[in-house]
C-alpha positions in Angstrom: 106.0 -184.6 223.7 103.7 -185.6 221.0 102.2 -189.1 220.9 105.3 -190.9 219.8 105.5 -194.5 218.8 107.4 -197.0 220.9 110.2 -197.0 218.3 110.6 -193.2 218.4 110.7 -193.3 222.2 113.4 -196.0 222.1 115.5 -194.1 219.6 115.1 -190.9 221.7 116.2 -192.8 224.8 119.3 -194.2 223.0 120.4 -190.8 221.8 119.8 -189.3 225.2 122.3 -191.9 226.5 125.0 -190.3 224.4 124.6 -186.7 225.6 122.5 -186.5 228.8 121.0 -183.0 229.4 122.8 -182.5 232.7 126.2 -183.3 231.4 128.8 -181.4 229.4 129.7 -182.9 226.0 132.1 -185.8 226.8 135.6 -186.1 225.4 135.7 -187.9 222.0 137.0 -191.2 223.4 134.1 -191.3 225.8 131.6 -190.3 223.1 133.0 -193.1 220.9 132.6 -195.6 223.7 129.0 -194.6 224.3 128.1 -194.6 220.6 129.6 -198.1 220.2 127.7 -199.4 223.3 124.5 -197.9 221.9 124.9 -199.5 218.5 126.0 -202.8 219.9 123.0 -202.9 222.2 120.7 -203.4 219.2 119.6 -207.0 218.8 121.1 -209.0 216.0 119.1 -211.7 214.1 120.1 -215.1 215.4 120.9 -216.3 211.9 123.4 -213.6 211.0 126.9 -214.7 210.0 129.7 -212.4 210.9 133.3 -213.1 210.0 136.3 -210.9 210.8 138.5 -210.3 207.8 142.0 -208.9 207.7 144.4 -207.9 205.1 141.9 -206.1 202.9 143.5 -204.0 200.1 147.1 -202.8 199.9 146.9 -201.2 203.4 145.9 -204.4 205.1 142.8 -203.0 206.6 140.5 -205.2 208.7 136.7 -205.3 208.7 133.7 -207.6 209.0 132.0 -209.8 206.5 128.3 -210.0 207.2 125.9 -212.4 205.6 122.2 -213.1 205.8 121.2 -216.8 205.3 121.1 -217.7 201.7 122.8 -214.5 200.6 124.9 -214.9 197.5 128.6 -215.4 198.1 129.5 -214.4 194.5 128.8 -210.7 195.2 130.1 -208.4 197.9 128.7 -205.0 198.9 131.6 -202.8 200.2 130.0 -200.6 202.8 131.8 -197.9 204.7 129.5 -197.4 207.7 129.7 -193.6 207.9 130.6 -191.6 211.0 133.2 -189.5 209.2 135.9 -191.9 210.3 135.6 -190.4 213.7 132.9 -192.3 215.5 131.2 -195.8 215.2 132.6 -199.1 214.2 131.8 -202.0 212.0 130.7 -204.0 215.0 127.9 -201.5 215.8 126.6 -201.7 212.2 126.3 -205.5 211.9 122.5 -205.4 212.0 122.5 -202.9 209.1 125.0 -205.1 207.3 122.6 -208.0 207.7 119.7 -205.9 206.3 121.8 -204.9 203.3 122.9 -208.5 202.8 119.3 -209.7 202.7 118.1 -206.9 200.4 121.1 -207.2 198.0 121.4 -211.0 198.1 125.1 -210.5 198.7 127.6 -210.6 201.5 128.5 -207.2 203.0 
């Protein structure tokens, strides 16, 4: 390997935990579990505010409301975390929601 930064090495190790070289591709449920565990292992800032919300829209969907300290409560960024609606969850993306909240001065 090239001279990789500690951050790149950490990311490589995280992705290797999803699909180890010596293993066949796991079933989708197992891949989802591993991906969520990987995302949820990322540290969250101690000052993040996370609130579960239910009954969003006419379908009554649920989600998370994430706020950085001091972020405006008069604006909301609606963010669909990606993953093709196949993998990942809002819980795994709380840290990214925090970063967006800080940058946009809004709740996410």
